[in-house]
N, C-alpha and C positions, 0 to 999 in steps of 0.2 A: 737141535729141533726143541722148542718146548712143546711137550705131551699134556694132552688133556690131563687136567687135575693138578698141575704142576705150576709153580712159580719161578721168578728166578731172582737173585741178589747179586748185585755187581759189589766187588770187593776191591779197594785199591790197598796198597800199603807201599811205603815208602821204607826201604831196610838198608843197611849198611851192609850186610850178606844176602844178596839176592836170589842166589842158589839154595840157600836154607830157606827162606822167606817162601820163595816158589813151592820148596818141598813138603814145607810144614804145613802150609793153606793150601795144598792139594791133599796131604794126608787128614786133615781136619774135614775138609769138604768131604770126603769118602767116609769117614767115618760117623760124620752126621747124615750120611744117606743120601748125600746132592751126588749129582754129576755134573764135572766142570764141560763147559760148551763151549768156553774161548779162555784162554790165556794168553797173556804177554809178559815180557821182562822186558824192561828198557832202561838202559844206563841212563842216570841224572846226577850228572857232576858225580861226587862222591859215593853215591847210593844207586839203588835200583828201584825203579817203581815198577812194581808188580800189579796187573789188572787182570781180574779173573770174573768170569760171569758163571755161577753156579744154579743149576736147574733142581729143583725137587719139590717135594710135597711141602705145604705149610709146616708141619711139623718138623722136617727134617731139616728145612731153613730156620726155623727159630732153633733148634740145637746149634748149627753154624753158627748163626748171629749170637747166642751167650758165649760161646767159647772162643768168639775172637777177641775179646779185651785181652784176655790172660794169654793168649794165644801171641798177641801182639808185645806183651810185656815179656815173653820167654823169646823173643827172637829181634827184643830189641826194634822192633819196628812200630810206625804209625799207621794203624791198620783202620780203614772207614770203610761203612758197607750202607748201603742202601737197597731196598727193594725195586724193581724195573720191570716194566711190561716188555714184552719180545719187542724186536727190532721191527721198524716197518718193514713192509716187504719191499724188497729190492729187486725184487723179478721184473718190478713194473719198470724200471730202470735199465738203461744202456752203459754199461760198466766202460769207462775210460781210464786211462793213466796219465798222470802229469808229473812230469819230471822238470824240475826247474833249478838253474844255479845262477848266482849274480854275485856283486861285490856285496859284503856283508854292509848293510846299512839299514836305519828304523823304517818299518813301514811295510817292508816287502810281503812278510808273512800276513798283515792285517788288509793289506790291499788284495792280495790274492782270494783270502777268505771273503770277503766283501765281493769281489767279482763273481764268484761262485753263486753265493747266497742271495745276490740281487737278480739272479738266471732263475732261482729253485733249483739249481742243482745240488745236490747232496753231495755231502763230503763224507766219503765211508771209511776211509783210513787215509791218516796224514803223519809223515814224519817230515821233522824239519832239524837242522842243525847248522851251526858254523863250524869252520874248518878254514886252515891255512892253504893257500895254494900251493901246489906241489915245487915249483920252481922259486917262487918270488917270495913265498910265506903270504902275501895279500890275505887279507880276510876275507872269507869268500861264504856265500850261504847258499844251503841245496835245500829244496822240498820234493819230496816223493808222495804222490796222493794216489788215492783211488775214488773217483768221483760217479755218479750216477746221474745221466742225462734222462730228463724226462722222454718218453717214447715219441713223442708228437715235435720235438724241438729238430729244428733243420739245423743239423750237424754242420754243414759247409758254414752256415752263416756264423754259429758259436765259433767255430775253428777262427772262422776270419776275424771275431769280435777279440777272440784270446789272443791271437797275435798282435792284432794292433794295441792292445794293454801291454803286451811284454814288450812290444818296441817301445810305447811311449813311457813305460819305466825302466828302460835299459834292462832287461831280462832276458835270458837265454832259457827257452823252454818248448816243452813237443805236448802235444795233446794228442793222444792215440789209444784206438780201442784194444781192450782187454781182450786179447786170444784166450780162449778157454782151452 
């Protein structure tokens, strides 16, 4: 959580050695006086995408920003950073999980994103990938998402709309509350 007097820096890196990149970036953040409040490492083709959110005072973030180009060269990674504001308050949203699978075809992900965006439903986290079906090897596509529904949304109505959307697009999906 962002403390009074601190700011945030989003860092992303595309590296051949994801573990090394994650370790070195985390070490540099600590040496600069920053705290990592989020971290993700995602296999991306033959590389790994590392995403970090550092929290610190303005001078600590400046130290970290200045160190990133040199560190990127050392770990053979493309490193990008930008100052960001704290995330919107998701406490005012009802958290739901979406699990979807379908035949791999163009437009599945963009259609799903448009469905939620057009209804003021926040996408808080998303993972998607293509994979071969277990027995047939047919190309398949899966999506896992966490979304935030507005508190005043009629949940039964949005579930029905979502199921209609999925039926029309020949998608197998569920939309269910996240249990804390």
